[in-house]
C-alpha positions as CSV (number, residue, x, y, z in Angstrom):
1,M,112.2,-107.1,-30.1
2,H,109.0,-109.1,-30.5
3,E,109.4,-109.5,-34.3
4,M,112.8,-111.2,-33.8
5,S,111.3,-113.9,-31.7
6,V,108.5,-114.3,-34.3
7,A,111.1,-114.6,-37.1
8,L,113.0,-117.2,-35.1
9,S,109.8,-119.2,-34.6
10,I,109.0,-119.0,-38.3
11,V,112.5,-120.3,-39.2
12,D,112.3,-123.1,-36.7
13,A,108.9,-124.2,-38.1
14,V,109.8,-124.1,-41.8
15,E,113.2,-125.6,-41.3
16,E,111.7,-128.6,-39.4
17,K,109.2,-129.1,-42.2
18,A,111.8,-128.8,-44.9
19,R,114.1,-131.3,-43.2
20,L,111.2,-133.8,-43.0
21,E,110.7,-133.3,-46.8
22,G,114.4,-133.8,-47.5
23,A,115.0,-130.3,-48.7
24,G,118.4,-128.8,-49.2
25,R,117.2,-125.3,-48.8
26,I,114.1,-123.1,-48.5
27,S,113.7,-120.6,-51.3
28,E,110.5,-118.8,-50.3
29,I,108.2,-118.4,-47.3
30,E,104.7,-117.0,-47.7
31,L,103.0,-115.7,-44.6
32,V,99.5,-114.3,-43.9
33,V,99.5,-111.6,-41.2
34,G,96.3,-109.9,-40.1
35,R,96.5,-106.2,-39.3
36,M,95.3,-107.0,-35.7
37,A,97.8,-109.8,-35.1
38,G,100.2,-107.5,-33.3
39,I,103.0,-108.1,-35.8
40,Q,104.7,-105.3,-37.8
41,P,105.4,-106.8,-41.3
42,E,108.2,-104.4,-42.0
43,S,110.0,-105.1,-38.7
44,L,109.5,-108.9,-39.4
45,K,111.1,-108.5,-42.8
46,F,114.0,-106.6,-41.2
47,C,114.6,-109.3,-38.6
48,F,114.2,-112.3,-40.9
49,P,117.7,-112.4,-42.5
50,A,119.4,-112.4,-39.0
51,A,117.0,-115.1,-37.8
52,A,117.6,-117.3,-40.9
53,R,121.4,-117.0,-40.9
54,G,123.0,-120.4,-41.0
55,T,119.7,-122.3,-41.6
56,L,118.0,-123.8,-44.6
57,A,116.0,-120.6,-44.9
58,E,119.1,-118.3,-45.1
59,D,118.5,-117.1,-48.6
60,A,114.7,-117.5,-48.6
61,V,112.4,-114.7,-49.9
62,L,109.9,-113.7,-47.2
63,L,106.5,-112.8,-48.7
64,I,103.9,-111.3,-46.4
65,E,100.2,-110.9,-47.3
66,E,98.5,-108.4,-44.9
67,R,94.9,-109.1,-44.3
68,E,92.4,-106.4,-43.4
69,A,90.6,-106.9,-40.1
70,L,86.8,-107.4,-40.5
71,G,84.1,-107.5,-37.9
72,S,80.7,-109.1,-38.1
73,C,77.6,-107.9,-36.2
74,A,75.7,-110.6,-34.4
75,D,72.5,-108.5,-34.4
76,C,72.2,-107.3,-38.0
77,G,74.8,-109.5,-39.8
78,S,76.7,-106.6,-41.3
79,T,80.4,-107.1,-42.0
80,F,82.8,-104.1,-41.9
81,P,86.4,-103.2,-41.4
82,V,87.6,-102.8,-37.8
83,S,90.7,-101.7,-36.1
84,F,89.9,-102.7,-32.5
85,Y,88.3,-105.7,-30.8
86,L,85.7,-103.7,-29.0
87,V,83.7,-101.8,-31.7
88,E,80.2,-100.6,-32.4
89,C,78.4,-101.8,-35.5
90,P,78.3,-98.8,-37.9
91,R,74.9,-99.9,-39.2
92,C,72.8,-100.8,-36.1
93,R,75.1,-99.5,-33.3
94,S,75.2,-102.9,-31.6
95,L,78.2,-103.9,-29.5
96,G,77.7,-107.5,-30.4
97,V,80.6,-107.4,-32.9
98,R,83.2,-110.1,-33.2
99,V,86.4,-110.0,-35.3
100,V,86.1,-112.6,-38.1
101,S,89.4,-112.0,-39.9
102,G,92.5,-109.9,-39.5
103,D,93.9,-111.4,-36.3
104,E,95.5,-114.4,-38.1
105,F,99.2,-115.2,-38.4
106,L,100.1,-118.3,-40.4
107,I,102.6,-119.8,-42.7
108,Q,100.7,-120.1,-45.9
109,S,103.4,-122.0,-47.8
110,I,107.1,-122.7,-48.2
111,T,109.0,-123.5,-51.3
112,I,111.8,-126.0,-50.9
113,E,114.6,-127.0,-53.1
114,E,116.4,-130.3,-53.2
115,E,120.1,-130.4,-52.7
């Protein structure tokens, strides 16, 4: 399951940062996941408790902000929602569209607690 490996990577990253900060535990993790990032937020939430078991993030709340995917037309400058990488501009029909948001996946913040 792809989301389990993603959850394990998240736990590794936040635990390393928390240990550097001298944390006793991680209480909250905020993620930003674009709709075109290839990650299913509900599956990730399901996998997270198993990935975090026995770590500083074991009891952490996982918050996920989903971002809509937006494309920008290089020809007319129009910005609009997209669901694919190859798309036609709805305004001028140009194929010179690039995804400008919605494919991101990042750890926005972590909340740590001292021991």
